[in-house]
C-alpha positions in Angstrom: 40.4 233.6 -114.5 39.4 230.1 -115.7 43.0 229.4 -116.7 44.3 230.4 -113.3 41.8 228.1 -111.6 42.9 225.2 -113.8 46.6 225.8 -113.0 45.9 226.0 -109.3 44.0 222.8 -109.5 46.8 220.9 -111.2 49.3 222.0 -108.6 47.1 220.8 -105.8 46.7 217.5 -107.4 50.4 217.0 -107.7 51.0 217.8 -104.1 48.3 215.4 -103.0 49.9 212.6 -105.2 53.3 213.3 -103.6 51.9 212.9 -100.1 50.3 209.7 -101.0 53.6 208.2 -102.3 55.4 209.3 -99.1 52.7 207.7 -96.9 53.0 204.4 -98.8 56.8 204.1 -98.1 57.6 201.9 -95.0 59.1 203.8 -92.2 62.6 202.9 -90.9 64.2 202.1 -94.3 66.7 204.0 -96.5 68.0 203.8 -100.0 71.4 202.5 -98.7 72.3 199.0 -97.6 73.2 198.2 -94.0 76.4 196.0 -94.2 75.6 194.4 -90.9 72.1 193.2 -91.9 72.9 192.4 -95.6 73.0 188.7 -96.6 76.6 187.2 -96.6 78.5 187.7 -99.9 80.1 184.6 -101.5 83.9 185.2 -101.9 86.8 183.0 -103.0 89.7 182.8 -100.7 93.2 181.3 -100.8 95.6 180.9 -97.9 98.8 182.7 -97.7 101.4 180.1 -98.9 105.1 179.8 -98.6 106.9 179.6 -102.0 110.5 179.0 -103.1 111.4 182.3 -104.7 114.5 183.8 -106.3 116.3 186.5 -104.5 117.7 188.8 -107.2 119.5 192.1 -107.6 118.1 194.3 -110.3 120.8 196.2 -112.2 121.4 198.0 -115.5 124.3 197.9 -117.9 125.3 197.5 -121.5 126.6 195.0 -124.0 130.2 195.4 -125.3 132.3 193.5 -127.8 134.7 191.0 -126.2 137.6 192.5 -128.1 137.7 195.8 -130.0 140.8 196.9 -131.9 141.6 199.8 -134.1 144.0 198.4 -136.8 146.8 200.6 -138.1 149.6 200.2 -140.6 153.1 199.7 -139.2 154.8 201.2 -142.3 154.0 204.3 -144.3 152.8 204.1 -147.9 150.0 204.7 -150.4 146.9 202.5 -149.8 146.5 200.4 -152.9 143.9 197.9 -151.6 141.3 197.8 -148.9 139.3 194.6 -148.8 136.8 195.3 -146.0 134.0 197.8 -145.4 131.5 198.6 -142.6 129.9 195.4 -141.3 132.1 193.1 -143.2 132.7 189.8 -141.4 136.3 188.7 -141.1 138.2 185.7 -139.9 141.7 185.5 -138.4 144.3 186.2 -141.0 142.0 187.7 -143.6 143.5 190.6 -145.6 142.2 194.0 -144.5 144.4 196.5 -146.4 147.6 196.7 -148.5 150.0 199.6 -149.2 152.2 199.7 -152.3 155.0 197.2 -151.6 157.5 198.2 -154.4 159.7 200.4 -152.2 160.0 197.7 -149.6 160.8 195.0 -152.1 163.8 197.2 -153.3 164.9 197.6 -149.7 164.9 193.8 -149.3 167.1 193.5 -152.4 169.5 196.1 -151.1 169.8 194.4 -147.8 170.4 191.0 -149.5 173.3 192.6 -151.5 174.9 194.1 -148.4 174.6 190.7 -146.6 176.3 188.9 -149.6 179.1 191.5 -149.5 179.6 191.0 -145.7 179.7 187.2 -146.2 182.3 187.5 -149.0 184.5 189.7 -146.8 184.7 186.7 -144.4 185.4 184.2 -147.1 181.8 182.7 -147.0 179.7 182.0 -150.0 177.4 185.0 -150.9 174.3 182.8 -150.5 173.6 180.8 -147.3 172.1 181.1 -143.9 175.1 179.8 -141.8 177.2 182.8 -140.7 179.5 180.9 -138.3 183.2 180.8 -139.3 186.4 180.3 -137.3 188.6 183.4 -137.5 191.7 181.3 -137.9 190.4 180.2 -141.3 190.0 183.7 -142.8 192.7 184.9 -145.2 193.8 188.0 -143.3 194.4 185.9 -140.1 196.2 183.2 -142.0 198.5 185.7 -143.7 199.2 187.5 -140.4 199.8 184.2 -138.7 202.3 183.1 -141.4 204.3 186.4 -141.0 204.2 186.0 -137.2 205.5 182.4 -137.4 208.4 183.5 -139.7 209.3 186.4 -137.4 209.3 184.1 -134.5 211.7 181.6 -136.2 214.0 184.4 -137.3 214.1 185.9 -133.8 214.9 182.5 -132.2 217.7 181.9 -134.8 219.3 185.3 -134.3 219.1 185.0 -130.5 220.9 181.6 -130.8 223.6 183.1 -132.9 223.9 186.1 -130.6 224.6 183.7 -127.7 227.5 182.3 -129.7 228.8 185.8 -130.5 228.1 185.3 -134.2 225.2 187.7 -134.8 225.6 191.4 -134.1 223.5 193.5 -131.9 222.0 195.3 -134.9 220.7 192.0 -136.4 219.2 191.1 -133.0 217.4 194.4 -132.8 216.1 194.0 -136.4 214.5 190.5 -135.7 213.0 191.8 -132.4 211.3 194.6 -134.2 210.1 192.3 -136.9 208.6 190.0 -134.3 206.7 192.8 -132.5 205.3 194.0 -135.9 204.2 190.5 -136.9 202.6 190.0 -133.5 200.6 193.2 -133.7 199.6 192.4 -137.2 198.2 189.1 -136.1 196.2 190.7 -133.3 194.9 193.3 -135.8 193.9 190.5 -138.2 191.8 188.9 -135.4 190.2 192.2 -134.6 189.3 192.8 -138.2 187.8 189.4 -138.4 185.6 190.0 -135.4 184.6 193.3 -136.9 183.6 191.6 -140.1 181.6 189.0 -138.2 179.8 191.9 -136.4 179.1 193.6 -139.7 177.8 190.3 -141.1 175.4 190.0 -138.1 174.2 193.6 -138.7 173.6 193.0 -142.4 171.6 189.9 -141.5 169.4 191.9 -139.1 169.0 194.6 -141.7 167.7 192.0 -144.1 165.3 190.6 -141.6 164.0 194.1 -140.9 163.5 194.8 -144.6 161.6 191.6 -145.0 159.5 192.4 -142.0 158.7 195.8 -143.3 157.7 194.2 -146.6 155.4 191.9 -144.8 153.9 194.8 -142.8 152.7 196.4 -146.0 149.7 194.0 -145.7 147.3 194.4 -142.8 145.5 191.2 -141.6 142.8 190.5 -139.1 144.1 189.5 -135.7 140.9 187.8 -134.7 137.5 186.7 -136.0 134.9 189.5 -135.9 133.3 192.2 -138.0 134.3 195.7 -139.1 132.7 198.4 -136.9 134.2 201.4 -138.8 136.4 202.2 -141.8 138.7 205.2 -141.4 140.8 205.2 -144.6 140.1 205.3 -148.3 141.8 203.8 -151.4 144.7 205.8 -152.7 145.3 207.7 -149.5 148.9 208.0 -148.2 149.0 206.3 -144.9 151.5 207.4 -142.2 152.7 205.0 -139.5 150.0 204.4 -137.0 147.1 205.8 -139.2 143.8 204.0 -138.3 142.5 201.8 -141.2 139.5 200.0 -139.7 138.0 199.2 -136.3 137.4 195.5 -135.7 135.2 194.0 -133.0 134.7 190.5 -131.8 131.0 189.8 -131.2 131.0 186.2 -130.2 130.9 186.0 -127.3 129.6 189.4 -126.3 130.7 191.0 -123.0 127.8 191.9 -120.7 128.9 194.8 -118.4 126.7 195.5 -115.3 126.9 198.1 -112.6 126.0 196.8 -109.1 125.2 199.4 -106.3 127.7 199.3 -103.4 125.0 198.2 -100.9 124.2 195.1 -102.9 127.7 194.3 -104.0 128.5 191.9 -101.1 125.9 189.4 -102.3 127.3 189.3 -105.9 129.7 186.4 -106.7 131.3 185.0 -109.8 129.3 182.1 -111.2 125.9 183.5 -110.4 123.2 183.4 -113.1 122.2 186.7 -114.8 118.9 187.1 -116.6 118.6 190.1 -118.9 116.9 191.7 -121.8 117.5 194.8 -124.0 115.0 197.6 -124.5 112.7 197.0 -127.4 113.3 193.3 -127.5 110.9 190.7 -125.9 113.6 188.0 -125.8 115.2 187.1 -122.5 118.7 185.8 -122.2 120.8 184.2 -119.5 124.5 184.3 -118.8 126.8 183.6 -115.9 129.0 186.1 -114.1 132.7 185.5 -115.0 134.5 188.6 -113.9 134.2 191.0 -111.0 136.1 194.2 -110.5 138.4 194.2 -107.4 137.3 197.7 -106.4 134.2 199.9 -106.2 134.4 203.0 -108.3 134.7 206.1 -106.2 132.7 208.4 -108.5 129.4 206.6 -108.4 129.9 203.8 -105.8 129.3 201.1 -108.3 130.9 197.6 -108.7 131.6 196.6 -112.3 130.8 192.9 -113.1 131.0 191.1 -116.4 129.5 188.0 -118.0 130.1 186.4 -121.4 127.1 185.9 -123.7 128.1 183.3 -126.4 126.2 182.7 -129.7 124.0 185.9 -129.5 125.6 188.1 -132.2 122.6 187.5 -134.4 120.2 188.9 -131.8 122.2 191.3 -129.8 124.6 194.2 -130.7 127.4 195.8 -128.7 126.4 199.1 -127.1 122.8 198.0 -126.4 121.3 199.1 -123.0 120.5 196.2 -120.8 118.2 195.6 -117.8 119.3 192.5 -115.8 118.6 190.5 -112.7 121.5 188.8 -110.9 120.1 185.7 -109.1 121.9 185.7 -105.8 119.7 183.0 -104.1 117.7 180.7 -106.4 115.5 179.3 -103.6 114.7 181.9 -101.0 111.4 181.1 -99.2 108.7 183.8 -99.0 105.0 184.3 -98.3 102.9 184.8 -101.4 99.3 185.6 -102.4 97.7 185.7 -105.8 98.3 189.0 -107.6 94.5 189.4 -108.1 94.1 189.6 -104.3 96.2 192.8 -104.0 94.4 196.2 -103.9 96.4 199.3 -104.6 94.8 202.7 -103.8 96.4 206.1 -103.2 99.8 204.5 -102.8 98.7 201.9 -100.2 98.7 198.2 -100.8 96.0 196.2 -99.2 94.4 192.7 -99.1 91.0 191.6 -97.8 91.0 188.7 -95.3 88.1 187.0 -93.6 87.7 187.1 -89.8 84.6 185.8 -87.9 82.6 185.7 -91.1 83.4 189.3 -92.0 85.7 191.0 -94.5 88.8 192.7 -93.0 91.1 195.0 -94.9 94.8 194.8 -94.1 97.6 197.0 -95.2 100.6 194.9 -96.4 104.1 195.5 -97.7 105.0 193.6 -100.8 108.3 192.4 -102.2 109.1 190.2 -105.2 106.5 189.7 -107.9 105.8 187.1 -110.5 103.4 186.6 -113.4 100.4 185.8 -111.1 101.8 186.2 -107.5 103.2 188.7 -105.2 105.3 188.3 -102.1 104.0 189.6 -98.8 106.8 191.0 -96.7 104.7 192.3 -93.8 101.1 192.4 -92.7 100.1 188.7 -93.1 101.2 185.3 -91.8 101.2 181.9 -93.4 97.7 180.3 -93.7 95.7 183.6 -93.5 92.8 183.5 -95.9 92.8 186.3 -98.5 90.0 187.1 -100.9 90.7 186.7 -104.6 89.3 189.6 -106.7 87.8 191.5 -103.8 86.3 194.2 -105.9 84.5 196.8 -103.7 84.5 194.5 -100.6 85.0 196.6 -97.5 85.7 195.9 -93.8 82.7 194.6 -91.9 80.7 193.2 -94.7 79.5 189.6 -94.0 81.1 187.1 -96.3 80.8 183.4 -97.0 84.0 181.6 -98.0 84.4 179.4 -101.1 88.1 178.3 -101.2 89.7 178.9 -104.5 92.2 176.5 -106.1 95.6 177.9 -105.5 98.7 177.0 -107.5 101.2 174.7 -105.8 104.4 176.5 -104.6 107.0 176.4 -107.3 110.3 178.0 -108.0 110.1 181.4 -109.8 111.3 181.0 -113.4 112.3 183.1 -116.3 108.6 183.4 -117.4 107.9 184.9 -113.9 110.8 187.2 -113.3 111.4 188.2 -109.7 111.6 191.8 -108.7 114.6 193.3 -106.9 115.7 191.8 -103.7 114.3 193.0 -100.4 
């Protein structure tokens, strides 16, 4: 019973203490803070300013080699030398590969012998490069011409004697027949001479062809670049057209970009392109040099290209590229500091000051830089916006302290602009 009385006494004491605390609390107050009666909060504001911005088109693309060629052999043969491998740098005229040349050397000798024979048939020296010769000076024509001249004189003499009734008709018939035979023999001699001249030209062409085939046993680089792939091995028999190596020219590189159809009208040759590749912090610039004359029907894209010189040490063909085409280097726009923007639940807001109170405004943003953002809608030039508003809400009393705002400048590479509006 004593313990029960002690417990009841403690409970009563606690209740009495609670009533005393409640009675000491001033009436009409709460734990929250009334924004209307709270003291003004000191905030920094900057006015909405007009800035010269870049209007850009954000695109993607890839890097490609300026030239890419799969080199093949023009003549068949066994590969006896290959001087290049994967990644090997080459210059124009460097030896790439060689097939065994002995068979082609013998063909050259054979063609030279046939040419010498054809020259001798026309009465020319076996060696020499001048194949021109008058047919009248060849021996078959001279012989046929001498026979023709003799037959002509005999015919004229017998005809003269026949007029005087000295030569018989049989003699006249004999000289007439001899004249016809000699005339035909002369014509045939000229025809044979022209045939020999044609044969000489053929032998000359065969010799040049044999020499060209001998030269084609060596494969040389058509341009300066590097070996992208090697497709043949030493000792392999190579047929005509078999790939040996794939050669690429990497200076300059070819930047290929795909521009959506709705943004294509603003893209022109000569515009500056700013780009970077994934995984690399370096930014590069180039200038558009080539535009496709048509939009691809499959994906409604316009293909454009730019040359990137002197970047082969940092960039590689095939790399994926994110780029911005600057279509207007100085396009005015309204901007506020990036620290003034509030993003919550997909909405973008800023806090302005109106009649000494904070006022939240929903805005639409556009291009962005390192420390600024463009306001497309919701504000006008000169409106004060709060920097670093934190948890400031509409209706709270504020007292302005103007912050130092950067002077309007042109957006640069260090502050890349977003895609065009």
